[in-house]
C-alpha atoms as one frame of an Amber mdcrd trajectory, in Angstrom:
protein
 126.811 109.196 182.909 125.595 105.505 181.679 128.181 102.908 181.448 129.167
 101.769 177.413 128.022  98.591 176.640 131.188  96.340 175.868 130.547  94.793
 172.383 130.273  90.985 171.995 132.858  89.070 170.914 133.276  87.689 167.762
 133.415  84.238 168.991 132.251  83.929 172.482 133.889  81.828 174.999 132.099
  78.186 175.448 132.971  78.634 179.212 132.472  82.157 181.135 132.425  82.933
 184.379 128.309  83.025 184.462 128.463  78.824 183.043 130.685  77.987 185.813
 129.286  79.593 188.566 125.373  78.113 187.487 127.214  74.517 187.261 128.956
  75.080 190.955 124.874  76.043 191.865 123.644  73.011 190.297 126.903  70.807
 191.780 126.565  72.037 195.234 124.227  69.078 196.843 127.277  66.920 195.791
 129.605  69.616 197.661 127.308  69.217 200.470 127.569  65.432 200.340 131.300
  65.083 200.152 131.860  67.471 203.037 129.310  65.261 205.169 131.422  62.320
 204.168 128.718  60.668 202.269 130.149  61.134 198.726 133.946  60.577 197.679
 135.988  64.232 196.573 136.771  62.257 193.172 132.677  61.663 192.891 131.854
  64.997 193.758 134.290  66.730 191.047 133.402  64.003 188.516 129.324  65.051
 188.834 130.891  68.750 189.029 132.370  68.320 185.823 129.795  66.343 184.160
 127.533  69.283 185.194 129.758  72.112 183.711 129.534  69.970 180.378 125.815
  69.819 179.979 125.542  73.359 181.117 128.622  74.409 178.283 126.713  72.475
 175.965 123.084  74.345 176.754 124.623  77.803 176.763 126.503  76.536 173.123
 122.865  75.738 171.919 121.040  78.956 173.345 123.582  80.851 171.571 123.520
  79.272 168.627 119.627  79.376 168.171 118.619  82.668 169.846 119.194  84.766
 167.270 116.564  82.402 165.045 114.021  82.144 168.160 114.462  86.144 168.921
 113.854  86.955 165.352 117.059  89.150 165.266 118.135  89.895 161.543 121.288
  88.490 160.771 123.695  90.790 158.577 125.256  88.980 155.300 128.969  88.512
 155.406 130.195  92.091 154.137 127.017  94.086 154.064 127.474  97.118 156.875
 124.799  96.733 159.824 122.269  99.443 159.405 122.749 102.389 161.699 119.662
 103.310 163.990 120.221 107.442 163.062 122.006 108.997 160.391 125.667 110.430
 161.570 126.207 113.786 163.186 127.209 116.501 160.686
């Protein structure tokens, strides 16, 4: 049995779990250095916050530009989306 695909929200969240995980992976050297005593906790959290903001900005730009780059048709407001197959009778 195939899983139903969850529809994308009309206004997606700017920061979701994937963005936080990518930021954590990118900022992991700061956490390692903080564990070794080479950085203070404040410096490590600041680096994580800056990386999180950068990841959120890149995600926002990609979400805005993806329909243009991929060539996906954008339906005008009020127009119904085209059906791929006729409805069952």
